[in-house]
MARTI-883800 format. One record per residue (C-alpha): x negated, y negated, z negated; chain. Coordinates in steps of 0.1 Angstrom, whole numbers, plus 2048, in hexadecimal, padded with zeros to 3 digits. Example, Ala and Ser with C-alpha at 12.3 -4.5 7.8 and 13.67 -1.06 7.14 Angstrom:
! residues 2
+-----+-----+-----+---+
:   u :   v :   w : c :
+-----+-----+-----+---+
: 785 : 82D : 7B2 : A :
: 777 : 80B : 7B9 : A :
+-----+-----+-----+---+
This chain:
! residues 296
+-----+-----+-----+---+
:   u :   v :   w : c :
+-----+-----+-----+---+
: 6C3 : 67F : B17 : A :
: 6E4 : 67A : B05 : A :
: 6FF : 696 : B0A : A :
: 715 : 691 : B28 : A :
: 73A : 698 : B22 : A :
: 733 : 6B3 : B09 : A :
: 757 : 6B8 : B01 : A :
: 766 : 6B8 : B23 : A :
: 780 : 6D6 : B26 : A :
: 78C : 6EA : B43 : A :
: 7B2 : 6E1 : B45 : A :
: 7B6 : 6F8 : B64 : A :
: 7AD : 716 : B4E : A :
: 7C4 : 712 : B30 : A :
: 7BC : 734 : B22 : A :
: 797 : 72E : B24 : A :
: 787 : 738 : B03 : A :
: 774 : 71D : AF0 : A :
: 761 : 732 : AD7 : A :
: 753 : 755 : AD0 : A :
: 752 : 761 : AAE : A :
: 732 : 776 : AA7 : A :
: 72A : 78B : A89 : A :
: 71E : 76C : A73 : A :
: 71D : 750 : A8C : A :
: 735 : 73E : AA4 : A :
: 72D : 733 : AC8 : A :
: 740 : 715 : AD4 : A :
: 745 : 70E : AF9 : A :
: 747 : 6ED : B0C : A :
: 743 : 6E9 : B31 : A :
: 71F : 6F4 : B34 : A :
: 71B : 71A : B32 : A :
: 707 : 72A : B15 : A :
: 6E9 : 73C : B21 : A :
: 6E1 : 760 : B17 : A :
: 6BC : 768 : B1B : A :
: 6B4 : 78B : B27 : A :
: 698 : 79D : B14 : A :
: 693 : 7C0 : B24 : A :
: 67D : 7D5 : B0D : A :
: 67C : 7F0 : B29 : A :
: 663 : 7FD : B43 : A :
: 67C : 800 : B5F : A :
: 696 : 7E3 : B5F : A :
: 69D : 7D6 : B81 : A :
: 68E : 7B2 : B80 : A :
: 675 : 7B3 : B62 : A :
: 670 : 7D8 : B5A : A :
: 64E : 7DD : B47 : A :
: 647 : 7B9 : B41 : A :
: 652 : 7B9 : B1C : A :
: 64D : 7DE : B0F : A :
: 634 : 7D2 : AF5 : A :
: 647 : 7C4 : AD6 : A :
: 632 : 7A5 : AD3 : A :
: 638 : 79E : AF8 : A :
: 65D : 7A2 : AF6 : A :
: 65F : 78D : AD7 : A :
: 64B : 771 : AE6 : A :
: 65E : 772 : B05 : A :
: 67F : 76F : AF1 : A :
: 671 : 752 : ADD : A :
: 668 : 741 : AFE : A :
: 68A : 746 : B0B : A :
: 699 : 737 : AEB : A :
: 682 : 719 : AEE : A :
: 68D : 714 : B12 : A :
: 6B1 : 713 : B07 : A :
: 6BF : 736 : B04 : A :
: 6DE : 735 : AEE : A :
: 6DE : 75C : AEA : A :
: 6C2 : 775 : AED : A :
: 6CD : 797 : AFC : A :
: 6B6 : 7B3 : AF2 : A :
: 6B8 : 7D5 : B07 : A :
: 6A4 : 7F4 : B04 : A :
: 6B3 : 808 : B21 : A :
: 6B5 : 7FE : B44 : A :
: 6D6 : 7FD : B56 : A :
: 6CA : 7F7 : B78 : A :
: 6D8 : 80E : B93 : A :
: 6CB : 832 : B91 : A :
: 6BA : 82B : B70 : A :
: 6B2 : 848 : B58 : A :
: 6C2 : 848 : B36 : A :
: 6AC : 847 : B17 : A :
: 6B1 : 857 : AF5 : A :
: 6BF : 845 : AD7 : A :
: 69D : 848 : AC5 : A :
: 68A : 83A : AE3 : A :
: 6A2 : 81D : AE7 : A :
: 6A0 : 815 : AC1 : A :
: 67A : 816 : AC3 : A :
: 67B : 7FD : ADE : A :
: 694 : 7E4 : AD1 : A :
: 693 : 7E5 : AAB : A :
: 672 : 7D5 : AA6 : A :
: 67B : 7BA : ABD : A :
: 69D : 7B3 : AAD : A :
: 68E : 7B2 : A89 : A :
: 672 : 79B : A93 : A :
: 68A : 784 : AA6 : A :
: 6A3 : 780 : A8A : A :
: 686 : 774 : A74 : A :
: 67A : 75B : A8D : A :
: 697 : 74A : A9E : A :
: 6BB : 740 : A97 : A :
: 6C6 : 747 : ABA : A :
: 6E0 : 764 : AB7 : A :
: 6D3 : 787 : AC2 : A :
: 6E7 : 79E : AD8 : A :
: 6DF : 7C3 : ADB : A :
: 6E5 : 7D0 : AFF : A :
: 6ED : 7F5 : AF8 : A :
: 709 : 80F : AFC : A :
: 6FD : 823 : ADF : A :
: 70F : 81E : ABD : A :
: 6EF : 829 : AAA : A :
: 6DA : 80F : ABB : A :
: 6F4 : 7F3 : AB6 : A :
: 6F8 : 7FB : A92 : A :
: 6D3 : 7F9 : A89 : A :
: 6CF : 7D9 : A9D : A :
: 6EE : 7CA : A8B : A :
: 6DF : 7D4 : A6B : A :
: 6BF : 7C2 : A75 : A :
: 6D2 : 7A3 : A7C : A :
: 6E0 : 7A3 : AA0 : A :
: 701 : 793 : AA6 : A :
: 70F : 7A2 : AC5 : A :
: 715 : 7C4 : AD5 : A :
: 711 : 7C0 : AFB : A :
: 71C : 7E2 : B0A : A :
: 71D : 7E9 : B2F : A :
: 736 : 806 : B29 : A :
: 750 : 7EE : B1A : A :
: 74B : 800 : AF8 : A :
: 756 : 81F : B08 : A :
: 736 : 832 : B0B : A :
: 733 : 83D : AE6 : A :
: 752 : 845 : AD1 : A :
: 741 : 835 : AB3 : A :
: 73D : 814 : AC4 : A :
: 75F : 805 : ABE : A :
: 761 : 80F : A99 : A :
: 73E : 800 : A95 : A :
: 74A : 7DF : AA5 : A :
: 768 : 7DE : A8E : A :
: 755 : 7E5 : A6E : A :
: 738 : 7CD : A77 : A :
: 74D : 7B0 : A82 : A :
: 733 : 7AC : A9E : A :
: 73A : 798 : ABE : A :
: 73F : 7B0 : ADA : A :
: 73B : 7AD : AFF : A :
: 74F : 7C7 : B14 : A :
: 743 : 7CB : B38 : A :
: 753 : 7DB : B55 : A :
: 740 : 7F6 : B68 : A :
: 74B : 810 : B81 : A :
: 73A : 831 : B7A : A :
: 719 : 82F : B68 : A :
: 6F6 : 822 : B72 : A :
: 6EC : 843 : B81 : A :
: 70A : 844 : B99 : A :
: 719 : 820 : B99 : A :
: 70B : 816 : BBA : A :
: 711 : 835 : BCD : A :
: 733 : 82D : BDC : A :
: 744 : 810 : BC8 : A :
: 769 : 80F : BD2 : A :
: 787 : 7FB : BC6 : A :
: 7AB : 7F4 : BD1 : A :
: 7A6 : 7D1 : BC9 : A :
: 786 : 7C9 : BB6 : A :
: 792 : 7A9 : BA6 : A :
: 7B3 : 7B9 : B99 : A :
: 7A2 : 7D9 : B90 : A :
: 787 : 7C8 : B7B : A :
: 7A1 : 7B0 : B6B : A :
: 7B7 : 7CD : B62 : A :
: 799 : 7DF : B52 : A :
: 78E : 7C1 : B3E : A :
: 7B2 : 7BA : B32 : A :
: 7B5 : 7DF : B27 : A :
: 794 : 7DD : B16 : A :
: 79E : 7BE : B03 : A :
: 7BF : 7CC : AF9 : A :
: 7AF : 7EE : AED : A :
: 794 : 7DD : AD9 : A :
: 7AF : 7C6 : AC8 : A :
: 7C5 : 7E4 : AC1 : A :
: 7A7 : 7F6 : AB1 : A :
: 7A1 : 7D8 : A99 : A :
: 788 : 7C2 : AAC : A :
: 792 : 79E : AA6 : A :
: 79B : 78D : AC7 : A :
: 783 : 770 : AC1 : A :
: 766 : 789 : AC0 : A :
: 76C : 797 : AE4 : A :
: 759 : 78A : B02 : A :
: 75F : 79B : B24 : A :
: 747 : 7A0 : B42 : A :
: 753 : 7AA : B65 : A :
: 732 : 7BE : B6A : A :
: 723 : 7AD : B89 : A :
: 70C : 7C8 : B9A : A :
: 71B : 7E4 : B85 : A :
: 72D : 7FB : B9E : A :
: 734 : 7E0 : BB8 : A :
: 729 : 7D8 : BDB : A :
: 71E : 7B5 : BE5 : A :
: 740 : 7AC : BF1 : A :
: 74F : 7BA : BD0 : A :
: 737 : 7A3 : BBE : A :
: 73F : 785 : BD2 : A :
: 765 : 789 : BCF : A :
: 761 : 78C : BAA : A :
: 74C : 76C : BA7 : A :
: 765 : 75A : BBE : A :
: 781 : 761 : BA7 : A :
: 770 : 764 : B86 : A :
: 786 : 749 : B77 : A :
: 7A2 : 762 : B78 : A :
: 793 : 773 : B59 : A :
: 79A : 754 : B44 : A :
: 7BE : 760 : B43 : A :
: 7B3 : 77A : B2A : A :
: 7A9 : 75F : B11 : A :
: 786 : 76D : B0A : A :
: 765 : 75F : B10 : A :
: 756 : 769 : B31 : A :
: 733 : 775 : B36 : A :
: 724 : 77A : B59 : A :
: 702 : 78B : B5F : A :
: 6F9 : 783 : B83 : A :
: 6D5 : 77C : B7D : A :
: 6BD : 788 : B99 : A :
: 6D6 : 7A2 : BA3 : A :
: 6CF : 7B4 : BC4 : A :
: 6EF : 7A7 : BD5 : A :
: 6E0 : 783 : BD4 : A :
: 6C4 : 78E : BEC : A :
: 6DE : 79E : C02 : A :
: 6F3 : 77E : C05 : A :
: 6D2 : 76B : C0D : A :
: 6C9 : 783 : C27 : A :
: 6AA : 794 : C1B : A :
: 692 : 79D : BFF : A :
: 67B : 781 : C02 : A :
: 692 : 768 : BF1 : A :
: 68F : 754 : BD1 : A :
: 6A6 : 767 : BB9 : A :
: 6A1 : 74B : B9F : A :
: 6AF : 731 : BB6 : A :
: 6CC : 74A : BC0 : A :
: 6D4 : 750 : B9B : A :
: 6D5 : 72C : B92 : A :
: 6EB : 724 : BB1 : A :
: 703 : 73F : BA8 : A :
: 704 : 733 : B84 : A :
: 70D : 70F : B8D : A :
: 72B : 71D : BA0 : A :
: 735 : 731 : B82 : A :
: 730 : 713 : B6B : A :
: 74A : 701 : B7E : A :
: 762 : 71E : B79 : A :
: 760 : 71B : B55 : A :
: 74A : 73B : B4E : A :
: 73F : 737 : B29 : A :
: 71F : 74E : B29 : A :
: 706 : 756 : B43 : A :
: 6EC : 772 : B3E : A :
: 6CB : 767 : B4F : A :
: 6A7 : 771 : B51 : A :
: 69B : 74C : B58 : A :
: 6A9 : 735 : B3D : A :
: 693 : 716 : B44 : A :
: 69F : 712 : B69 : A :
: 6C4 : 718 : B60 : A :
: 6C3 : 700 : B43 : A :
: 6B3 : 6E5 : B58 : A :
: 6CA : 6EA : B75 : A :
: 6E9 : 6E7 : B5E : A :
: 6DD : 6C9 : B4C : A :
: 6D8 : 6B5 : B6E : A :
: 6F8 : 6C4 : B7D : A :
: 70A : 6B8 : B5F : A :
: 6FA : 696 : B5F : A :
: 703 : 691 : B83 : A :
: 727 : 698 : B7B : A :
: 728 : 6BB : B88 : A :
: 73B : 6C8 : B6A : A :
: 754 : 6AC : B67 : A :
: 779 : 6B4 : B6C : A :
+-----+-----+-----+---+
């Protein structure tokens, strides 16, 4: 199939970022979101914990995601689901480093390391990773921002209220959209002031991290507001628990719910979607685009 309107822009979002500079690569954005494939090398992640703890299984899964159309592979060795237990840096390194090393030898797809520990990020960058994806917004480890500056890595700074052990106890905001927007603006400004180049910064509103179902829905409905900050926007809604609550129960198809939400985000110009199931999303976006769903 020939490309459909590959250069269509989003004139209603004049500040929408069109590129993300990584450590050695550049990601360019058009209308269809880029897809970040999730590779959890953990025993206890919410959706796929324990499935890919073996290095070979994790590598094969990541390569399968790449073959299905993943534009980024996000490798994580510590679960950040609600009430998860932190792991030591050594344990996290033991989980992720063999996977990162292997993948950088086998695929050109950029590798992201999902960690809040600078020592883990440093070793993975030395092993060929391109992105630091930090759920603490690069605030959880005082060495993380200096590492981001020195390495020229792409960074993704996420919003989270509290930490994984406490974030879902009593999430509370004066105005969740404005509060998250202000946090992301301040993180962008602080990172730039510290020496991180603006074109290397991506922002994530942290769907499911210290938010109720209503908080998540409000953020999704007004997600395009974050384009005002001029940075690429990453959303990780894949198979999150709030999707089941919206649909009225646990016996729902979370893949379908994830794809449906992703289509809505695509129409709002979101540049990167972090997903478990790449094949379904890729096919849905291709058909949606071919049918005119992403035309302006």
